[in-house]
C-alpha positions, 0 to 999 in steps of 0.5 A: 290821762289823769286817771292813769296817775297813781292817786298820790300824783292826782292830787299833786296834778293841776286842772287845766284851768290851774294850769293856765292860771299858773302859766299867766303868772309865769308870764307876769313874772317874766314881764316883771323881770324884764320891766326891772331890767329896763328900770335899773338900766334907766337908773344906771343912765344919767339924769341928763340922758334921760331927760334929753330922751323924754324931751325928744319924746315930748316934741314928737308927741306935741308935733303928733297932736298938732298934726291930728288937731289940723286934721280934725279941723280940715275935716270939720272945715270940709264937712262945713264946706260941703254942708253950706253948698248943699243948703244952697242947692236945696234953696236954689 
């Protein structure tokens, strides 16, 4: 298809790799614009409101961390119990 273009247009046409890079740059630009909009809306909000939101996020994160630790502890404890029972059965 590139051969159908006049020589002046062939030099202006992009290779598929170049077009893919350009598309990625366009996507990056769009993401940066979205980030800029979010940051500007955060900058316009009162500091107290942002801090309250962060406190809530911290509490939720802390709860998730505690539940994860409890789950891991429960799994380790169960493995030790089952390991102890297997050890006793092997000795008896």
